[in-house]
C-alpha positions in Angstrom: 1.9 -10.7 -0.8 5.4 -9.6 -1.5 8.1 -10.2 1.0 11.1 -7.8 0.7 14.4 -7.6 2.9 13.8 -5.9 6.3 15.8 -2.8 5.1 14.0 -2.3 1.8 11.2 0.2 1.5 7.7 -0.6 0.5 6.8 1.8 -1.8 9.0 0.4 -4.6 7.2 -2.7 -4.6 3.6 -1.1 -5.0 3.2 -0.8 -8.6 4.2 -4.5 -9.3 1.9 -5.6 -6.5 -0.9 -3.6 -7.9 -0.3 -5.0 -11.4 -0.6 -8.3 -10.2 -3.4 -7.8 -8.7 -5.2 -6.3 -12.0 -3.9 -9.2 -13.9 -5.3 -11.5 -11.2 -8.9 -9.4 -11.4 -8.7 -9.8 -15.1 -8.0 -13.5 -15.1 -11.2 -14.3 -12.8 -13.2 -12.0 -15.6 -13.8 -9.0 -13.0 -12.9 -6.2 -15.4 -15.3 -3.5 -14.2 -13.6 -3.4 -10.6 -12.2 0.3 -9.8 -9.5 0.3 -7.6 -8.7 2.9 -4.9 -5.6 3.0 -3.2 -5.5 4.0 0.8 -2.0 4.6 1.6 0.2 6.5 4.3 2.8 9.2 3.6 5.4 6.4 2.8 3.7 6.1 -0.4 3.7 10.1 -1.4 6.5 9.9 -4.0 5.7 11.7 -7.1 6.6 8.9 -9.1 4.0 6.6 -7.4 1.3 9.3 -8.0 2.3 9.5 -11.7 2.2 5.8 -11.9 -1.2 5.6 -10.3 -2.4 8.3 -12.5 -1.3 6.5 -15.5 -3.2 3.4 -14.4 -6.1 5.5 -13.5 -6.4 4.4 -10.1 -7.7 6.9 -8.0 -5.8 7.4 -4.4 -6.0 8.8 -0.9 -2.2 9.5 0.1 -1.5 12.2 2.5 1.4 14.6 1.5 4.4 14.8 3.8 5.3 18.2 5.3 8.4 18.8 3.1 6.4 18.3 0.3 3.8 20.6 1.1 6.3 23.4 1.9 8.4 22.6 -1.0 5.4 22.9 -3.6 4.5 26.3 -1.4 7.7 27.9 -2.2 7.6 27.4 -5.7 4.5 29.6 -5.7 2.2 29.2 -8.7 4.9 26.9 -10.5 4.2 24.6 -7.5 0.9 23.1 -9.1 -2.2 22.4 -7.0 -2.0 20.0 -4.3 -3.1 16.5 -4.9 -6.9 15.8 -3.9 -7.2 14.1 -0.4 -10.2 12.9 1.3 -9.8 13.1 5.4 -13.0 11.0 5.7 -11.8 8.2 3.4 -8.3 8.4 5.0 -9.9 7.3 8.0 -10.9 3.8 6.5 -7.4 3.2 6.6 -7.5 2.0 10.1 -9.0 -1.4 9.0 -5.8 -2.1 7.0 -3.4 -1.3 10.3 -6.2 -3.6 12.2 -5.2 -6.0 9.7 -1.6 -5.9 10.2 -2.1 -5.9 14.0 -4.1 -9.1 13.9 -1.2 -10.7 11.9 1.2 -9.7 14.4 -0.6 -11.6 17.3 1.1 -14.8 15.4 4.1 -14.9 17.8 6.2 -16.4 15.1 5.2 -13.6 12.6 6.0 -10.6 15.1 9.2 -12.1 15.9 10.2 -13.4 12.6 11.6 -16.6 14.0 12.0 -18.2 10.7 15.5 -18.6 9.1 14.1 -18.6 5.5 12.0 -16.0 3.7 10.3 -18.6 2.0 9.1 -20.3 5.7 8.3 -16.9 6.9 6.3 -16.1 3.6 4.6 -19.5 4.2 3.6 -18.1 7.4 2.2 -15.1 6.9 0.2 -16.7 4.2 -1.4 -19.1 6.5 -1.9 -16.6 9.1 -3.5 -14.1 6.4 -5.8 -17.0 5.3 -6.9 -18.1 8.8 -7.6 -14.3 9.9 -9.6 -13.9 6.7 -11.6 -17.3 7.2 -12.4 -16.0 10.6 
């Protein structure tokens, strides 16, 4: 988990988080694991897609409407649309349900903690207990 300021976006943290996860997999000896990222429209930036392709990580990310219209306006020079599996994207609801389970902890939902380190500790504890159930 990575904790960011409230006004910061999640997308800039994605590649670093994936790289640290892959390093953890390599340290455990799980080198044959193939990753597939399910993300919402916040992660559809072209630089994110390029970084995922460079790391050979398959992904299912819907395009934003403005990106679709911009690509269509370019005509043939706009390139082909990225692949998108609607059936695979339906599995993303499990991620949202996980976030909702964490938000059932009152201290996490309202962020009572003054310091980021104590809030991150609370989120980590809640995630571990939720996972162990």
